C-alpha positions as CSV (number, residue, x, y, z in Angstrom):
1,X,2.2,29.8,17.2
2,X,3.9,33.2,16.9
3,X,2.1,35.7,14.3
4,X,4.2,38.2,12.7
5,X,2.4,41.0,10.9
6,X,3.3,42.5,7.6
7,X,1.8,45.2,5.6
8,X,-1.3,45.1,3.5
9,X,-3.3,43.2,6.5
10,X,-0.7,40.3,5.5
11,X,0.8,37.7,8.1
12,X,3.2,35.2,8.8
13,X,2.4,32.0,11.4
14,X,4.9,29.7,12.5
15,X,4.0,26.7,14.6
16,X,6.3,24.2,15.9
17,X,5.6,20.8,17.7
18,X,7.3,18.3,19.5
19,X,6.3,15.1,21.0
20,X,7.6,12.1,22.7
21,X,5.6,9.1,24.5
22,X,7.1,6.6,26.7
23,X,4.7,3.6,28.2
24,X,5.1,3.5,31.8
25,X,6.9,0.8,33.5
26,X,8.0,-0.4,30.3
27,X,4.5,-0.9,29.4
28,X,3.8,0.0,25.3
29,X,2.0,3.1,24.5
30,X,-1.6,2.6,24.2
31,X,-3.0,3.2,20.3
32,X,-5.4,6.4,21.7
33,X,-1.8,7.9,23.2
34,X,0.3,7.8,19.9
35,X,0.8,10.7,17.4
36,X,-1.3,10.1,14.3
37,X,0.6,12.8,12.3
38,X,-1.0,13.7,9.0
39,X,-4.4,15.6,8.5
40,X,-5.9,19.4,8.7
41,X,-4.8,19.9,12.1
42,X,-1.2,18.4,12.0
43,X,0.1,17.8,8.6
44,X,-2.2,19.7,5.6
45,X,-1.6,17.3,2.2
46,X,-1.9,14.1,4.0
47,X,-4.6,11.5,5.4
48,X,-4.8,11.6,8.9
49,X,-2.3,9.8,10.4
50,X,-0.2,9.0,6.7
51,X,2.6,10.9,7.9
52,X,3.8,8.3,10.7
53,X,4.3,5.1,10.8
54,X,2.2,2.3,8.8
55,X,2.2,-0.9,7.7
56,X,2.5,-2.5,4.0
57,X,-1.2,-2.7,3.7
58,X,-1.5,0.9,4.8
59,X,-3.0,0.1,8.3
60,X,-2.2,3.3,10.4
61,X,0.5,2.2,13.9
62,X,0.8,5.7,15.4
63,X,3.9,7.1,16.0
64,X,5.8,7.9,19.7
65,X,7.6,10.6,18.5
66,X,6.3,13.5,16.4
67,X,8.1,17.0,14.9
68,X,6.0,19.2,12.9
69,X,6.5,22.7,11.4
70,X,3.9,24.6,10.1
71,X,4.4,27.8,8.4
72,X,1.1,29.9,7.0
73,X,0.9,33.0,5.2
74,X,-2.2,34.5,5.9
75,X,-4.1,37.2,3.8
76,X,-7.4,38.8,4.7
77,X,-10.0,38.5,1.5
78,X,-12.9,40.0,3.2
79,X,-12.7,41.7,6.6
80,X,-15.9,42.3,6.7
81,X,-16.9,38.7,6.3
82,X,-14.0,37.8,8.2
83,X,-12.7,35.7,5.5
84,X,-9.1,34.9,4.5
85,X,-7.1,32.8,2.8
86,X,-3.7,31.2,3.7
87,X,-0.9,30.1,1.4
88,X,1.0,27.1,3.7
89,X,4.0,24.8,3.9
90,X,4.0,21.6,6.0
91,X,7.3,19.6,7.0
92,X,6.6,17.0,10.0
93,X,7.0,13.4,10.6
94,X,5.5,10.9,13.0
95,X,8.2,8.4,14.5
96,X,7.9,4.7,14.8
97,X,9.0,3.1,17.8
98,X,12.2,1.8,16.8
99,X,12.7,4.6,14.5
100,X,15.5,7.3,15.7
101,X,14.5,10.7,15.5
102,X,15.5,12.8,12.5
103,X,15.7,16.1,10.6
104,X,14.2,14.0,7.3
105,X,10.9,15.0,7.3
106,X,7.6,15.0,4.7
107,X,6.9,17.9,3.3
108,X,3.4,19.2,2.2
109,X,2.3,23.0,0.5
110,X,-1.0,24.0,-0.3
111,X,-4.0,26.7,-0.1
112,X,-6.1,27.0,2.9
113,X,-9.6,29.2,3.2
114,X,-10.6,30.2,6.9
115,X,-14.1,31.9,7.6
116,X,-15.2,33.2,10.9
117,X,-18.9,31.8,10.5
118,X,-21.9,32.9,12.6
119,X,-21.8,28.8,13.3
120,X,-17.8,29.2,14.5
121,X,-14.8,29.0,12.4
122,X,-14.6,26.9,9.2
123,X,-12.0,25.7,7.0
124,X,-11.2,24.1,4.2
125,X,-7.7,23.4,2.7
126,X,-6.2,21.7,-0.1
127,X,-2.8,20.0,0.5
128,X,0.1,18.3,-1.6
129,X,2.2,15.7,-0.8
130,X,5.4,17.2,-2.6
131,X,6.9,13.7,-2.1
132,X,4.3,10.8,-2.0
133,X,5.6,7.5,-1.0
134,X,4.1,4.4,-3.8
135,X,0.4,4.0,-2.6
136,X,0.1,7.9,-1.1
137,X,-1.8,10.4,-2.2
138,X,-0.7,13.2,-4.0
139,X,-3.1,15.7,-2.8
140,X,-6.2,16.0,-0.1
141,X,-9.0,18.4,0.7
142,X,-10.2,18.6,4.1
143,X,-12.9,20.6,5.6
144,X,-13.0,21.6,9.5
145,X,-15.7,23.4,11.9
146,X,-15.4,24.7,15.0
147,X,-11.4,25.4,15.6
148,X,-9.1,27.1,13.9
149,X,-6.1,24.6,15.0
């Protein structure tokens, strides 16, 4: 992740992730080793794994490739409380086994709060899926404890 400080105690953070998995000796990739793109740690605004391949019945398949761009504008709400706000734009996708890699990705944007609490880091984010497919949620609220990323 690259942070760039800006005036008024604000900053821009940019993160790019690319991954590709290949089964050993021609074997299929185990489900536990696949990429599940969607959720607070990958693509905010999507339910876990839903920015990647799913069946017609909305069952998660997991991806063998992923490409994710996260851009955060971070601003301080309270320096004493270690509380920050974030305006974000996420652009990414998980690609299925027979799907060619491309830059036709899924967009999401939203707001997030980050607090370094006495119990550890807390994050709460509301993301909006800017181009939902039929049956997908248009917005997702998520909460996590223990890791900022």
